[in-house]
C-alpha positions as CSV (number, residue, x, y, z in Angstrom):
1,M,10.5,1.0,-11.7
2,T,6.8,0.0,-11.1
3,T,5.7,-3.3,-9.8
4,D,2.1,-4.7,-9.3
5,R,1.4,-8.0,-7.6
6,P,1.3,-10.3,-10.6
7,S,-0.6,-13.1,-8.9
8,S,-1.4,-14.4,-5.4
9,S,1.9,-16.5,-4.2
10,P,2.4,-18.6,-0.6
11,A,3.2,-17.0,2.6
12,P,6.5,-18.0,3.6
13,D,6.8,-20.0,6.4
14,G,6.0,-18.1,9.6
15,A,4.7,-15.5,7.9
16,P,1.0,-14.2,7.9
17,A,-1.7,-14.9,5.0
18,R,-2.4,-12.0,3.2
19,D,-4.9,-9.9,0.6
20,P,-3.6,-10.9,-2.9
21,A,-3.7,-7.2,-3.6
22,T,-1.3,-6.8,-0.9
23,L,2.6,-6.4,-2.0
24,R,5.2,-7.9,0.1
25,V,8.7,-6.2,-0.2
26,A,11.5,-7.8,1.8
27,I,14.0,-5.3,2.9
28,I,17.7,-5.8,3.8
29,S,20.9,-4.2,4.1
30,D,24.3,-4.0,5.1
31,T,25.3,-7.7,4.6
32,H,28.8,-6.9,3.9
33,F,29.7,-10.3,2.1
34,P,31.8,-12.1,2.2
35,R,33.4,-10.3,5.2
36,R,30.3,-10.6,7.4
37,G,28.7,-14.1,5.9
38,R,29.4,-16.2,2.7
39,S,25.4,-16.4,1.8
40,L,22.2,-15.1,2.4
41,P,21.1,-16.7,5.9
42,D,19.0,-19.6,5.1
43,D,16.3,-18.5,7.9
44,V,15.7,-15.4,6.1
45,L,15.6,-17.0,2.4
46,P,11.8,-18.2,2.4
47,R,10.8,-14.4,3.2
48,L,12.9,-13.3,0.2
49,R,11.9,-16.0,-1.8
50,N,8.4,-15.5,-1.3
51,A,8.5,-11.7,-1.5
52,D,6.8,-9.6,-4.7
53,A,10.4,-7.5,-4.6
54,V,13.4,-7.7,-2.9
55,V,15.0,-4.2,-1.7
56,H,18.9,-4.0,-0.5
57,A,20.0,-0.8,0.8
58,G,23.6,-1.2,0.1
59,D,27.0,-2.3,1.1
60,L,26.1,-5.7,-0.5
61,C,30.1,-6.1,-1.2
62,D,30.1,-8.6,-3.6
63,L,29.0,-9.4,-7.2
64,Q,28.5,-13.1,-6.3
65,A,26.2,-11.9,-3.9
66,L,24.1,-9.7,-6.0
67,D,24.0,-12.5,-8.3
68,E,22.5,-14.9,-5.4
69,L,20.0,-12.3,-4.8
70,R,18.8,-12.4,-8.3
71,T,18.2,-15.7,-8.4
72,L,15.8,-15.8,-5.9
73,G,13.1,-15.1,-8.3
74,P,11.6,-11.9,-7.2
75,P,12.6,-8.4,-8.9
76,V,15.8,-6.9,-7.1
77,H,16.2,-3.4,-6.4
78,V,19.7,-2.8,-4.7
79,V,21.6,0.9,-4.2
80,L,25.5,1.6,-4.2
81,G,26.8,1.8,-0.7
82,N,30.0,3.3,0.5
83,N,31.7,-0.2,0.7
84,D,30.4,-1.4,-2.8
85,R,33.5,-0.4,-4.9
86,P,33.4,-3.9,-6.6
87,L,29.7,-2.7,-7.8
88,R,30.2,1.2,-8.4
89,Q,29.7,0.5,-12.2
90,L,26.3,-1.7,-11.4
91,L,24.5,0.3,-8.8
92,P,23.0,3.5,-8.8
93,E,23.6,5.7,-5.7
94,T,19.3,6.3,-5.3
95,L,16.6,4.8,-6.7
96,T,12.6,5.7,-6.6
97,L,10.3,2.6,-6.6
98,E,6.6,2.8,-7.6
99,L,5.0,-0.6,-5.7
100,G,1.5,-0.5,-5.6
101,G,0.7,2.7,-6.5
102,H,3.2,4.2,-3.8
103,R,6.7,6.0,-4.1
104,I,9.3,5.0,-2.2
105,G,12.9,6.5,-2.1
106,V,16.3,4.1,-1.6
107,V,19.4,5.6,-0.7
108,H,22.5,3.9,1.5
109,D,23.4,6.7,3.5
110,G,20.6,8.9,5.3
111,G,22.9,11.0,7.0
112,D,23.0,12.2,10.9
113,R,19.9,10.6,13.0
114,R,19.2,14.4,13.9
115,G,17.1,15.5,11.1
116,R,17.0,12.7,9.1
117,L,13.4,12.4,8.7
118,R,13.0,16.4,7.4
119,R,16.5,15.4,4.9
120,L,15.2,12.3,3.0
121,R,11.9,14.3,2.7
122,R,13.9,17.0,0.8
123,W,15.9,14.3,-0.9
124,F,12.8,12.6,-2.2
125,P,10.1,15.2,-2.7
126,G,7.2,13.4,-3.6
127,H,7.8,10.0,-1.9
128,D,5.6,8.2,0.4
129,A,8.6,6.6,2.3
130,V,12.4,6.3,1.8
131,I,14.1,3.4,2.6
132,F,17.9,3.5,3.9
133,G,20.6,1.5,5.3
134,H,24.3,2.5,6.6
135,S,23.9,2.4,10.2
136,H,23.3,-1.1,10.7
137,V,20.7,-0.1,13.6
138,P,17.1,-0.5,12.9
139,E,15.0,2.8,12.4
140,H,11.1,3.4,11.7
141,E,9.9,7.2,12.1
142,I,6.8,8.7,10.8
143,D,5.4,12.1,10.2
144,P,2.6,12.5,12.0
145,A,1.1,15.4,9.6
146,D,1.4,13.3,6.6
147,G,2.2,9.5,6.9
148,F,6.0,10.4,5.5
149,Q,8.6,7.2,6.8
150,V,11.7,6.4,7.1
151,F,13.0,2.8,7.7
152,N,16.1,1.1,8.1
153,P,16.1,-2.5,8.3
154,G,19.4,-2.8,10.1
155,S,22.0,-5.6,9.3
156,L,20.9,-9.1,8.1
157,T,24.8,-10.0,9.3
158,D,26.5,-7.2,11.0
159,R,25.2,-5.6,14.2
160,R,26.5,-2.7,15.4
161,H,26.4,0.1,17.7
162,R,25.6,-2.5,20.4
163,W,22.6,-3.4,18.7
164,P,22.0,-7.2,19.9
165,V,20.5,-8.7,16.9
166,H,20.7,-9.3,13.4
167,T,17.7,-7.5,11.7
168,F,15.7,-7.6,8.6
169,G,12.3,-5.5,7.1
170,E,9.2,-5.7,5.1
171,A,6.8,-3.5,3.6
172,L,3.4,-4.7,3.0
173,I,1.9,-1.9,0.4
174,D,-1.6,-1.9,-0.4
175,A,-3.9,0.7,-1.7
176,D,-4.1,1.9,2.2
177,G,-0.6,2.6,2.7
178,I,2.7,1.3,3.5
179,R,3.0,-0.8,6.7
180,F,6.8,-1.1,7.7
181,A,7.9,-4.3,9.8
182,L,11.0,-5.2,11.6
183,F,12.2,-9.0,12.2
184,E,14.8,-10.6,14.2
185,R,16.7,-13.0,12.6
186,G,15.8,-16.8,13.7
187,A,12.9,-15.5,15.3
């Protein structure tokens, strides 16, 4: 899937203005609908609607939630999570996205934290970054040798492992590279 910025869109509330050549990708994971919420949180909707693409790294858990994501406007890319049984026939286990000239892999479970960067690089050769979920704990690691990155946005609706807040992420993508950012809900 290739996405190039179609036109300049307004920055969402609270988001800095950006160069029109920059793609803004909203990143969420592990929403566990309807058990951990009935719909996407209102305070996150502007960022999702104003993104150039939305990535959900699995455990959406509900067809109605998938439909809600798809009505927001931007292209939606979702992978199958370990709790996505109702969506098994609809979602792939992995994705490769071509965004702004960069290759980004998406998978739900990146495996054990120890060795994760090396493992995801092996799973997605030739990629610039990999987005994953599963742990509900945010993570961002960059290989200093070549800039390869792995990013977990945490969970928008379900805190785990004593992580104190609900989180989501964003990637700003342009000719210079991919810059991931993490946001706390309501902040």
